[in-house]
C-alpha positions in Angstrom: 30.5 -2.0 17.9 29.4 -5.5 18.7 26.4 -7.2 16.8 23.8 -9.9 17.4 23.4 -11.9 14.1 20.3 -13.5 12.9 20.2 -15.9 10.2 16.7 -15.5 8.8 16.4 -19.0 7.5 16.4 -20.1 10.9 13.6 -17.9 11.9 9.5 -18.5 11.3 7.8 -16.1 9.1 6.3 -13.9 11.8 9.7 -13.4 13.2 11.4 -12.1 9.9 8.4 -9.8 9.4 8.4 -8.6 12.8 12.2 -8.1 12.5 12.5 -6.5 9.0 9.5 -4.5 9.4 11.0 -2.7 12.5 14.1 -2.3 11.1 13.0 -1.0 7.4 11.7 1.9 8.5 9.9 4.5 7.9 7.5 3.1 4.9 5.7 5.6 3.0 2.2 4.1 2.2 0.6 3.5 -0.9 -3.0 3.6 -0.9 -3.9 1.3 -4.0 -7.1 1.9 -5.8 -7.9 -0.9 -8.4 -10.9 -2.4 -10.5 -11.4 -6.3 -11.5 -12.0 -7.0 -15.1 -16.0 -6.7 -14.5 -15.3 -3.4 -13.0 -15.7 -4.2 -9.5 -13.8 -1.4 -7.3 -11.2 -2.2 -4.4 -8.7 -0.1 -2.4 -6.3 -1.3 0.2 -3.2 0.0 1.6 0.4 -1.1 1.2 3.7 -0.2 3.1 5.8 -2.2 1.2 6.2 0.7 -1.1 9.4 2.6 -3.1 10.3 5.0 -5.7 11.5 3.5 -8.8 13.1 5.8 -11.7 12.4 8.4 -13.5 13.1 7.6 -17.3 10.3 6.1 -17.0 8.7 7.6 -14.2 8.1 4.4 -11.7 7.2 3.4 -8.7 7.0 -0.4 -6.8 4.8 -1.9 -4.3 4.2 -5.2 -2.7 1.1 -7.0 -2.2 2.4 -10.2 -0.2 0.6 -13.5 -0.4 -2.1 -13.9 2.5 -1.5 -16.4 5.0 -3.2 -19.3 3.3 -0.8 -18.5 0.0 -3.7 -16.7 -1.7 -3.0 -13.8 -3.5 -4.7 -10.2 -2.5 -7.6 -8.8 -4.3 -5.3 -5.5 -5.5 -2.9 -8.1 -6.8 -5.5 -10.1 -8.9 -7.0 -6.8 -10.0 -3.7 -5.1 -11.3 -2.9 -8.8 -13.5 -6.5 -8.3 -14.8 -6.7 -4.9 -15.9 -2.7 -3.6 -15.6 -4.0 -0.5 -13.8 -4.3 1.2 -10.8 -4.0 4.4 -8.9 -1.5 5.1 -5.6 -3.0 7.6 -3.4 -1.0 9.2 -0.5 -2.1 9.7 2.8 -1.8 12.6 5.4 -2.4 11.9 9.1 -6.3 13.5 9.0 -6.8 10.1 6.6 -4.8 7.4 8.7 -8.3 6.1 10.5 -10.2 5.8 6.5 -6.7 4.0 5.2 -6.8 1.8 8.1 -10.5 1.1 7.7 -9.8 0.1 4.2 -7.0 -2.6 5.2 -9.6 -5.3 6.5 -9.6 -8.1 3.9 -12.9 -8.0 2.8 -14.2 -10.4 0.0 -13.5 -9.2 -3.5 -17.2 -7.7 -4.0 -17.1 -5.8 -0.3 -17.6 -1.9 -1.2 -14.1 -1.1 0.7 -14.8 2.8 -0.6 -17.8 3.0 1.4 -16.6 1.5 4.8 -13.3 3.9 4.5 -15.6 6.9 3.6 -13.0 8.3 0.9 -14.9 9.2 -2.1 -13.9 7.8 -5.3 -13.6 10.3 -8.4 -12.7 9.9 -12.2 -8.8 9.1 -13.2 -7.6 11.1 -16.2 -6.3 8.1 -17.9 -6.7 4.9 -16.1 -10.0 3.1 -15.1 -9.9 2.6 -11.6 -10.9 6.0 -9.5 -8.4 8.0 -7.0 -9.5 9.0 -3.8 -11.0 12.9 -4.1 -9.6 13.0 -0.4 -6.0 11.9 -0.5 -3.7 15.1 -1.4 -1.6 13.6 -4.1 -2.9 10.7 -6.3 -0.2 8.6 -9.0 -2.0 6.8 -11.7 -0.3 4.2 -12.8 0.0 1.5 -15.6 1.7 -1.9 -14.8 5.2 -2.6 -15.9 5.6 -6.1 -14.7 5.0 -8.1 -11.7 8.0 -9.9 -10.2 7.2 -12.9 -7.8 9.9 -14.2 -5.3 8.9 -17.0 -3.0 5.8 -19.2 -2.8 3.1 -19.9 -0.6 2.3 -17.3 3.2 3.8 -13.7 2.5 5.5 -14.8 -0.7 6.5 -11.4 -2.2 4.8 -9.9 -5.5 6.7 -6.7 -6.5 4.4 -4.7 -8.7 6.4 -2.3 -11.0 4.3 0.4 -12.4 4.9 3.8 -14.9 3.7 7.0 -13.3 1.5 8.3 -15.8 -0.4 10.8 -14.0 0.2 13.1 -10.8 -2.4 14.9 -9.4 -1.4 17.1 -6.4 -4.0 19.0 -4.4 -4.5 23.3 -5.5 -1.9 24.9 -4.0 0.3 21.8 -2.8 4.1 21.7 -3.8 5.5 18.9 -3.9 8.3 20.1 -1.6 5.6 20.7 1.0 4.0 17.5 0.8 4.5 15.6 4.2 2.5 11.9 4.3 2.3 9.7 7.2 4.8 6.5 6.7 4.5 3.0 8.5 7.0 1.7 11.4 6.8 -1.2 13.0 4.3 -3.2 15.5 1.2 -0.7 15.6 3.5 2.6 15.2 3.3 5.2 12.6 5.1 8.5 11.7 3.4 11.6 11.0 6.1 13.7 8.9 4.3 16.7 9.2 5.7 17.5 12.8 7.5 14.2 13.0 5.2 12.9 15.7 4.6 9.3 16.5 1.4 7.7 16.9 -0.3 4.5 17.3 -3.2 2.7 15.6 -4.0 -0.7 16.0 -5.5 -2.9 12.9 -9.6 -2.7 12.8 -11.6 -5.0 13.7 -11.8 -8.3 11.5 -8.3 -7.9 10.3 -6.1 -11.1 10.1 -3.5 -11.4 12.4 -0.7 -10.4 10.2 -1.4 -9.6 6.6 2.3 -9.1 6.1 2.4 -5.7 4.4 0.7 -3.1 6.3 
């Protein structure tokens, strides 16, 4: 089999993002709810998300820096408080998740815009989303930074303290949506593909949706 070889250092940032985000698929989506030190709530989706280990149980997501090199609100909140919730999204919640992806100012009420309902978590202070069939309460273990400036990576590793599952839902039956490249998503419940454009007000590339 012949191959075309691309040296990533020779590509610009957008080309690298487009290449890798279309190749490393499908990616589950972490809809992360958090609080800042003053108690202001935020919720935002990240598709750079993965399972870690089991002893202790852990997950990791990567809120890459904004195009201007600044940190995303979620990352700042997690750094300040050390707590967050990963809410997992099914097809019926795709539009709500998408609305939560707009880069609003830190004090904007994204919960209200998304239409999701915050409910009290069991251990951590950030709320979980009532409509999501699965939510993982997490405590920060470590943030690993890789790179500087626009779209630099920040790997947020968290220990899972509590897993909330909708009544009657078996873990083996859970079928969330997953991110592909561009506007494409995968509904793992039936394997159907669908497209969803970024909502108005989003930047050209937030790097990890």
